[in-house]
C-alpha positions as CSV (number, residue, x, y, z in Angstrom):
1,M,-1.8,-28.0,-9.7
2,L,-4.7,-25.6,-9.7
3,S,-6.1,-27.2,-6.5
4,N,-2.9,-26.2,-4.8
5,S,-3.0,-22.6,-6.2
6,P,-3.4,-20.8,-2.8
7,A,0.1,-22.1,-1.8
8,L,1.8,-21.5,-5.2
9,P,2.7,-17.8,-5.2
10,P,4.8,-17.8,-2.0
11,L,6.3,-21.2,-2.9
12,I,7.2,-20.1,-6.5
13,Y,9.0,-17.0,-5.2
14,L,10.7,-19.0,-2.4
15,L,12.0,-21.7,-4.7
16,T,13.1,-19.2,-7.3
17,G,15.0,-17.1,-4.7
18,I,16.9,-20.3,-3.6
19,F,17.5,-21.4,-7.2
20,I,18.7,-18.1,-8.7
21,P,22.1,-18.1,-6.9
22,L,22.7,-21.8,-7.9
23,A,21.7,-21.3,-11.6
24,A,23.0,-17.9,-12.3
25,W,26.5,-18.0,-10.8
26,K,28.0,-18.1,-14.3
27,W,25.3,-16.4,-16.4
28,K,24.3,-13.3,-14.5
29,K,21.5,-12.3,-16.9
30,L,19.8,-15.6,-16.2
31,S,18.7,-14.2,-12.8
32,F,16.4,-11.7,-14.6
33,W,14.7,-14.3,-16.7
34,L,14.1,-16.6,-13.7
35,A,12.7,-13.6,-11.7
36,L,10.5,-12.6,-14.6
37,G,9.2,-16.1,-15.0
38,A,8.4,-16.3,-11.3
39,T,6.5,-13.0,-11.2
40,S,4.6,-14.0,-14.3
41,A,3.5,-17.3,-12.8
42,A,2.7,-15.8,-9.4
43,T,0.6,-13.1,-11.0
44,F,-1.3,-15.6,-13.0
45,F,-2.1,-17.8,-10.0
46,S,-3.0,-14.7,-7.9
47,F,-5.7,-13.7,-10.4
48,F,-6.8,-17.3,-10.6
49,N,-7.0,-17.4,-6.8
50,L,-9.0,-14.1,-6.8
51,S,-11.5,-15.5,-9.3
52,Q,-11.9,-18.7,-7.2
53,A,-12.4,-16.7,-4.0
54,L,-15.1,-14.5,-5.7
55,S,-17.0,-17.5,-7.1
56,Q,-16.6,-20.0,-4.2
57,G,-16.0,-17.8,-1.1
58,S,-13.3,-18.4,1.5
59,V,-11.1,-21.4,0.9
60,S,-8.8,-23.1,3.5
61,Y,-5.6,-24.8,2.2
62,R,-4.1,-27.2,4.8
63,F,-0.5,-28.0,4.7
64,G,0.5,-31.7,5.0
65,G,-3.1,-32.7,5.6
66,W,-3.0,-31.5,9.2
67,I,-6.3,-30.1,10.4
68,P,-6.1,-26.6,11.9
69,P,-5.5,-25.4,14.5
70,I,-2.8,-28.1,14.9
71,G,-1.6,-27.6,11.3
72,I,-0.8,-24.5,9.3
73,E,-3.3,-23.3,6.8
74,Y,-3.5,-20.7,4.1
75,V,-6.8,-18.7,3.8
76,L,-7.9,-17.6,0.4
77,D,-10.8,-15.1,0.4
78,P,-11.6,-12.0,-1.6
79,L,-9.3,-9.8,0.6
80,S,-6.2,-12.0,0.3
81,G,-6.9,-12.7,-3.3
82,F,-7.2,-9.0,-4.1
83,V,-4.1,-7.9,-2.3
84,T,-1.9,-10.7,-3.7
85,S,-3.1,-9.8,-7.2
86,V,-2.2,-6.2,-6.7
87,I,1.3,-6.8,-5.4
88,N,2.2,-9.5,-7.8
89,F,1.1,-7.5,-10.8
90,I,3.1,-4.5,-9.7
91,A,6.1,-6.8,-9.0
92,F,5.9,-8.2,-12.5
93,V,5.9,-4.7,-14.1
94,V,8.8,-3.5,-12.0
95,I,10.9,-6.6,-12.7
96,I,10.7,-5.7,-16.4
97,Y,12.0,-2.3,-15.5
98,A,14.8,-3.8,-13.4
99,Y,16.4,-5.5,-16.5
100,R,18.0,-2.2,-17.6
101,S,18.0,-0.2,-14.4
102,V,19.8,-2.8,-12.4
103,A,22.5,-3.2,-15.1
104,Q,23.2,0.6,-14.8
105,E,22.8,1.2,-11.1
106,I,24.2,-2.0,-9.5
107,R,27.5,-3.6,-10.0
108,E,27.4,-6.9,-12.0
109,F,28.5,-9.1,-9.2
110,R,25.4,-7.9,-7.2
111,W,22.8,-8.7,-9.9
112,T,22.3,-12.2,-8.7
113,P,21.8,-11.2,-5.0
114,F,19.4,-8.5,-6.1
115,Y,17.0,-10.8,-7.9
116,A,17.3,-13.5,-5.3
117,L,16.5,-11.0,-2.5
118,V,13.5,-9.6,-4.5
119,M,12.1,-13.2,-4.9
120,L,12.5,-13.8,-1.1
121,F,10.9,-10.5,-0.3
122,L,7.9,-11.3,-2.5
123,S,7.7,-14.8,-1.0
124,G,7.4,-13.2,2.4
125,A,4.9,-10.6,1.2
126,N,2.6,-13.3,-0.3
127,G,3.0,-15.5,2.7
128,I,1.9,-12.7,5.1
129,I,-1.2,-12.2,3.0
130,M,-2.1,-15.9,2.6
131,T,-1.3,-17.3,6.0
132,G,-3.9,-18.1,8.6
133,D,-1.4,-18.6,11.5
134,F,-0.1,-15.8,13.8
135,F,3.4,-17.3,14.1
136,N,3.7,-18.2,10.4
137,L,2.9,-14.5,9.7
138,Y,5.9,-13.6,11.9
139,V,8.2,-15.9,9.9
140,F,7.1,-14.4,6.6
141,L,7.4,-10.9,8.1
142,E,11.0,-11.6,8.9
143,I,11.8,-13.2,5.5
144,G,10.4,-10.1,3.8
145,S,12.1,-7.7,6.1
146,L,15.6,-9.3,6.0
147,S,15.4,-9.3,2.2
148,L,14.5,-5.6,2.2
149,Y,17.5,-4.7,4.4
150,G,19.8,-6.3,1.8
151,L,18.0,-4.7,-1.1
152,I,18.2,-1.2,0.3
153,A,22.0,-1.7,1.0
154,L,22.5,-2.2,-2.7
155,G,21.9,1.5,-3.4
156,D,24.1,4.6,-3.2
157,K,26.8,5.4,-0.6
158,K,24.3,6.3,2.1
159,S,22.2,3.2,1.5
160,P,24.0,0.9,4.1
161,V,23.1,3.5,6.9
162,A,19.5,3.6,5.7
163,A,19.4,-0.2,5.6
164,F,20.8,-0.4,9.1
165,R,18.3,2.2,10.4
166,Y,15.5,0.1,8.9
167,L,17.0,-3.1,10.4
168,I,16.9,-1.6,13.9
169,M,13.4,-0.3,13.6
170,G,12.2,-3.4,11.7
171,T,13.6,-5.7,14.4
172,V,11.9,-3.7,17.1
173,G,8.6,-4.0,15.1
174,G,9.0,-7.7,14.6
175,G,9.8,-8.1,18.3
176,F,6.7,-6.2,19.4
177,Y,4.5,-8.3,17.1
178,L,6.0,-11.5,18.3
179,L,5.4,-10.5,22.0
180,G,1.8,-9.7,21.0
181,V,1.5,-13.2,19.5
182,G,2.8,-14.7,22.8
183,F,0.2,-12.9,24.8
184,T,-2.5,-13.9,22.4
185,Y,-1.4,-17.6,22.8
186,L,-1.4,-17.0,26.6
187,V,-5.1,-16.0,26.4
188,T,-6.4,-18.4,23.8
189,G,-4.0,-21.3,23.7
190,S,-4.0,-21.2,19.9
191,L,-2.0,-19.6,17.1
192,N,-4.5,-20.3,14.3
193,M,-6.3,-17.0,13.4
194,G,-9.7,-18.6,12.8
195,D,-9.5,-20.6,16.0
196,V,-8.4,-17.5,18.0
197,H,-11.4,-15.6,16.5
198,H,-13.9,-18.2,17.7
199,I,-12.2,-18.4,21.2
200,L,-12.3,-14.7,21.7
201,F,-15.9,-14.6,20.8
202,N,-16.7,-16.5,24.0
203,L,-14.1,-14.8,26.2
204,S,-14.3,-11.6,28.2
205,P,-11.6,-9.0,27.5
206,S,-8.6,-9.3,29.8
207,P,-5.4,-7.3,30.5
208,P,-3.2,-9.8,28.6
209,L,-5.4,-9.5,25.5
210,I,-5.3,-5.7,25.7
211,V,-1.5,-6.0,25.9
212,A,-1.4,-8.3,22.9
213,M,-3.4,-6.0,20.8
214,T,-1.3,-3.0,21.8
215,L,2.0,-4.8,21.0
216,M,0.7,-6.0,17.7
217,L,-0.5,-2.6,16.7
218,I,2.8,-1.0,17.5
219,G,4.8,-3.7,15.7
220,L,2.7,-3.7,12.6
221,G,2.5,0.1,12.7
222,I,6.3,0.2,12.3
223,K,6.1,-2.1,9.3
224,M,3.3,0.0,7.8
225,A,5.3,3.3,8.6
226,V,2.4,4.9,10.5
227,F,3.3,8.3,12.0
228,P,5.3,8.6,14.2
229,L,6.8,5.1,13.5
230,H,7.9,6.1,10.0
231,G,11.5,7.1,10.8
232,W,13.1,4.4,8.7
233,L,11.2,5.2,5.5
234,P,12.5,8.5,4.0
235,D,16.2,7.4,3.8
236,A,15.3,3.8,2.8
237,Y,13.2,5.0,-0.2
238,T,15.7,7.8,-1.2
239,H,18.9,5.8,-1.2
240,A,17.7,2.4,-2.4
241,P,18.2,1.5,-6.1
242,S,15.3,2.7,-8.4
243,A,13.8,-0.7,-8.9
244,V,14.0,-1.4,-5.1
245,S,12.1,1.8,-4.3
246,A,9.5,1.0,-7.0
247,I,8.9,-2.4,-5.3
248,M,9.2,-1.4,-1.7
249,A,7.0,1.7,-1.8
250,P,3.9,-0.1,-3.4
251,I,4.3,-3.4,-1.5
252,G,6.4,-3.0,1.7
253,T,4.1,-0.8,3.7
254,K,0.9,-2.3,2.2
255,I,1.6,-5.8,3.7
256,G,1.8,-4.1,7.1
257,A,-1.5,-2.4,6.4
258,Y,-3.0,-5.7,5.3
259,A,-1.8,-7.4,8.4
260,I,-3.5,-4.8,10.6
261,A,-6.7,-5.1,8.6
262,R,-6.7,-8.9,8.8
263,I,-5.8,-9.2,12.5
264,F,-7.7,-6.4,14.0
265,F,-10.9,-6.4,11.9
266,F,-11.2,-10.1,11.0
267,I,-9.7,-11.8,14.0
268,F,-10.1,-9.5,17.0
269,G,-13.2,-8.0,15.6
270,V,-14.8,-4.6,15.4
271,K,-16.2,-4.7,18.9
272,L,-12.8,-5.3,20.6
273,I,-11.0,-2.5,18.6
274,T,-13.7,0.0,19.3
275,Q,-15.1,-0.7,22.7
276,V,-12.4,-2.6,24.6
277,I,-9.2,-0.9,23.3
278,P,-9.4,2.3,21.2
279,A,-7.1,0.8,18.5
280,A,-9.2,2.1,15.6
281,Q,-9.4,5.6,17.1
282,V,-5.6,5.7,17.7
283,L,-4.9,4.5,14.2
284,S,-7.2,7.0,12.6
285,W,-5.7,10.0,14.6
286,L,-2.1,9.0,14.0
287,S,-2.9,8.5,10.3
288,A,-4.5,11.9,10.0
289,I,-1.5,13.5,11.6
290,G,0.7,11.5,9.3
291,I,-1.2,12.7,6.2
292,V,-0.6,16.3,7.1
293,Y,3.0,15.8,8.2
294,G,4.0,13.7,5.2
295,S,2.4,16.3,2.8
296,I,4.2,19.3,4.5
297,M,7.5,17.5,4.5
298,A,7.1,16.5,0.9
299,M,6.7,20.2,0.0
300,A,10.1,20.9,1.6
301,Q,12.1,18.4,-0.5
302,N,14.3,19.2,-3.5
303,E,15.0,15.5,-4.4
304,I,12.1,13.7,-6.2
305,K,12.7,10.3,-4.6
306,R,12.8,11.9,-1.1
307,M,9.7,13.9,-2.0
308,L,8.0,10.7,-3.0
309,A,9.2,9.1,0.3
310,Y,7.5,11.7,2.5
311,S,4.5,11.5,0.2
312,S,4.3,7.8,0.9
313,I,3.9,8.6,4.7
314,A,0.9,10.6,3.8
315,Q,-0.5,8.0,1.5
316,V,-0.1,5.3,4.1
317,G,-2.0,7.6,6.4
318,Y,-5.0,7.5,4.0
319,I,-5.1,3.7,4.3
320,G,-4.8,3.9,8.1
321,L,-7.5,6.6,8.3
322,G,-9.8,4.5,6.2
323,L,-9.4,1.5,8.5
324,G,-9.7,3.6,11.6
325,L,-13.0,5.0,10.6
326,V,-14.6,1.5,11.1
327,S,-17.2,2.1,8.4
328,P,-17.9,0.2,5.1
329,Y,-17.0,3.3,3.0
330,G,-13.8,3.9,4.9
331,F,-12.7,0.2,4.7
332,I,-13.5,0.1,1.0
333,G,-11.5,3.4,0.5
334,A,-8.6,1.9,2.4
335,L,-8.5,-1.3,0.3
336,L,-9.0,0.7,-2.9
337,H,-6.1,3.0,-1.9
338,I,-3.9,-0.1,-1.5
339,L,-4.4,-0.7,-5.2
340,N,-4.3,2.9,-6.3
341,H,-1.3,4.0,-4.3
342,G,0.6,0.9,-5.4
343,L,0.1,1.8,-9.1
344,M,0.7,5.5,-8.5
345,K,3.8,5.3,-6.5
346,A,5.4,2.5,-8.6
347,C,4.9,4.7,-11.7
348,L,6.4,7.8,-10.0
349,F,9.4,5.9,-8.7
350,L,10.0,4.5,-12.1
351,V,9.9,7.9,-13.6
352,A,12.3,9.2,-10.9
353,G,14.6,6.3,-11.9
354,N,14.3,7.3,-15.6
355,F,15.5,10.8,-14.6
356,R,18.4,9.5,-12.7
357,L,19.5,7.1,-15.5
358,K,19.1,9.8,-18.2
359,L,20.1,13.0,-16.4
360,G,22.4,11.6,-13.6
361,H,20.1,13.0,-10.9
362,S,16.5,13.5,-9.8
363,R,16.8,17.0,-8.2
364,I,13.8,19.3,-8.8
365,D,15.9,22.4,-9.0
366,R,17.9,21.0,-11.9
367,L,14.9,20.0,-14.0
368,D,13.9,22.3,-16.9
369,D,11.4,22.5,-19.8
370,S,13.8,20.6,-22.1
371,L,12.4,17.4,-20.6
372,R,9.2,17.8,-22.5
373,Q,11.2,17.3,-25.7
374,S,14.0,14.9,-24.5
375,M,11.8,12.7,-22.2
376,P,8.2,13.4,-23.4
377,W,6.8,9.9,-22.4
378,S,8.4,9.9,-18.9
379,S,7.3,13.4,-18.3
380,A,3.7,12.5,-19.4
381,A,3.7,9.4,-17.2
382,F,4.8,11.5,-14.2
383,T,2.1,14.0,-14.9
384,V,-0.6,11.4,-15.1
385,A,0.6,9.8,-11.8
386,A,0.9,13.2,-10.1
387,L,-2.7,14.0,-11.1
388,A,-3.8,10.7,-9.7
389,M,-2.0,11.4,-6.4
390,I,-3.7,14.8,-6.2
391,G,-7.1,13.0,-6.9
392,V,-8.1,14.4,-10.2
393,P,-10.8,12.4,-12.0
394,P,-11.0,10.0,-13.8
395,T,-7.6,8.8,-12.4
396,V,-7.6,6.2,-9.7
397,G,-6.6,8.6,-6.9
398,F,-9.9,10.4,-7.0
399,F,-12.0,7.4,-6.3
400,S,-10.2,6.1,-3.3
401,K,-10.3,9.6,-1.8
402,W,-14.0,9.8,-2.7
403,Y,-14.8,6.6,-0.7
404,L,-12.6,7.9,2.2
405,A,-14.5,11.1,2.2
406,L,-17.8,9.2,2.2
407,G,-16.5,7.3,5.2
408,T,-15.8,10.4,7.1
409,I,-19.2,11.8,6.3
410,E,-20.8,8.4,7.3
411,T,-19.1,8.5,10.7
412,K,-19.5,12.3,11.0
413,N,-15.7,12.9,11.4
414,W,-15.6,16.3,9.8
415,L,-12.1,17.0,10.9
416,F,-10.8,14.0,9.0
417,L,-12.7,15.1,5.9
418,A,-10.9,18.5,6.2
419,V,-7.6,16.6,6.4
420,I,-8.3,14.7,3.2
421,L,-9.3,17.9,1.4
422,I,-6.3,19.9,2.7
423,S,-3.8,17.2,1.9
424,S,-5.1,17.0,-1.7
425,L,-4.3,20.7,-2.0
426,L,-0.8,20.1,-0.5
427,N,-0.3,17.3,-3.0
428,A,-1.1,19.7,-5.8
429,V,1.5,22.1,-4.5
430,Y,4.5,19.8,-4.4
431,F,3.6,17.8,-7.5
432,F,3.0,21.0,-9.6
433,R,6.4,22.2,-8.7
434,V,7.9,19.3,-10.7
435,I,5.3,19.6,-13.5
436,E,6.0,23.3,-13.8
437,R,9.7,22.6,-14.2
438,M,9.1,20.0,-16.9
439,Y,6.8,21.9,-19.1
440,F,7.3,25.7,-18.5
441,P,10.4,27.8,-19.1
442,S,12.1,28.7,-15.8
443,Q,15.0,31.0,-14.8
444,K,18.5,29.9,-15.6
445,L,20.1,27.6,-13.1
446,T,22.5,29.2,-10.7
447,K,26.2,28.5,-11.1
448,A,26.3,26.7,-7.8
449,S,23.5,24.5,-8.8
450,K,25.1,23.7,-12.1
451,N,28.2,22.5,-10.4
452,S,26.3,20.3,-8.0
453,F,26.3,17.3,-10.3
454,N,28.4,16.0,-13.2
455,E,25.4,15.8,-15.5
456,P,25.7,13.8,-18.7
457,K,24.7,15.4,-22.0
458,M,21.1,14.9,-22.7
459,G,20.2,13.4,-26.0
460,K,17.0,13.8,-27.9
461,R,15.9,10.2,-27.3
462,E,14.0,8.9,-24.4
463,V,15.3,6.2,-22.0
464,S,15.4,2.7,-23.5
465,F,12.2,0.8,-24.3
466,S,12.6,-1.7,-21.5
467,L,12.6,1.3,-19.0
468,L,9.8,3.1,-20.7
469,L,7.4,0.2,-21.3
470,P,6.7,-0.6,-17.6
471,T,6.4,3.1,-16.8
472,L,3.7,3.6,-19.5
473,I,1.9,0.4,-18.5
474,L,1.5,1.8,-14.9
475,A,0.5,5.2,-16.2
476,L,-2.2,3.7,-18.4
477,A,-3.4,1.5,-15.6
478,L,-4.0,4.7,-13.5
479,V,-6.7,5.7,-16.0
480,V,-8.1,2.3,-16.8
481,V,-8.5,1.2,-13.2
482,G,-10.1,4.6,-12.6
483,F,-12.8,3.8,-15.1
484,L,-13.1,0.2,-13.6
485,N,-13.4,1.5,-10.0
486,T,-17.2,0.8,-9.7
487,W,-16.7,-2.8,-10.9
488,I,-13.8,-3.4,-8.6
489,V,-15.8,-2.1,-5.6
490,K,-19.0,-4.0,-6.3
491,T,-17.4,-7.2,-7.5
492,I,-14.4,-7.5,-5.1
493,L,-14.2,-5.1,-2.3
494,M,-17.8,-5.3,-1.1
495,K,-17.1,-9.0,-0.6
496,A,-14.0,-8.3,1.4
497,L,-15.7,-6.4,4.2
498,P,-15.3,-7.8,7.7
499,A,-18.3,-8.8,9.8
500,G,-19.6,-6.0,12.0
501,L,-19.1,-3.1,9.6
């Protein structure tokens, strides 16, 4: 079985997603245990795959014994092993949280569809990361996207509209990517990524190739939510169920970022994206604008989930900026931020979910200092995650921003360095608004504000242990991974750099 380990995470999720509706039609809670078992197994095999990639180098897994480029292959290397380990670990932690949150936020007859769709989404995400075939990536992209549309629609009354908006933009993004694949096939006559890379090495740039790269960048940019292609994200994150937001924010946009990194840096190559078409320059500038825009919009929000949604636009910008710098430090910073932002944003969305389940809302203007007594652990987890988002050492957020800053210095992009520094200050402004409410006495709420929600009476106890445990695991990881950042960079990320950097 271990020899087939590269193919196991996507396959485990796919089979579980198909099996859940069949097995759990009578016992709804069985859905959770099947999903928990699948995420546990996928996480184990992901870390095993990562260790294999680090010790043996790149591994090609061929389906059905067909030799590429005729057959489909999965490619296991330090980059794919690292990203699958990150997303599967986060998914495992969030699934634990979902046991209680789904029972309270989603009607019972929707429990089974929820877990089935999560499994299909994770199958698509893992498939995107592992595949070595352009068209196969499109198939997994659609599996993951279709699953997310359904998951978002399970939220509040406005969630169907948010899901439909994402469906429209997601379909456009998938269409652009597929058209790009078609032009790539026109130029190279192959859909295998490794084969395309070798063919392009011996070909002169041509207009169809430039069109292919442009279409792919736009399509994957929508999936990544790069500014100004982010329009679907704020409503989707805000109105989705808490567990869905906590899975979608750390994973959904990151697979788009991974696809851009894999295709543009490892397949097309550094020379093409810098000298033939300014893809890297466009990505870096749009990302820098997105960092500032997302931070400013986050400051204007009064709902924690919506604030975190706009914050995600800025955080995705950090990843895009790191890639667009086309430097070793920038690329390392981008990869490290995939890990760090996944942990930070998952923790923050879980705390926002705790507030909603305990208080009946997650509005900033209705929070007060009683939270430090009634919800001390959730408040502490939010504070740790907020400090990490700002970039306070020794939390994880400091180190990815440090490498991004080194990347801007390395490439002498002083304006981008200023963007990173200014955005960190803006992060401090909108996160300390919440921290101030939680820990320091504030003026009495206005009568209009009090009547905005039918708020349940707040007991002295925290949320249930099954909600608190995953939140605290992620908060602890924000500090532990911060101390391990040097080991992660030297052992994993240095081996994941593309040729030419």
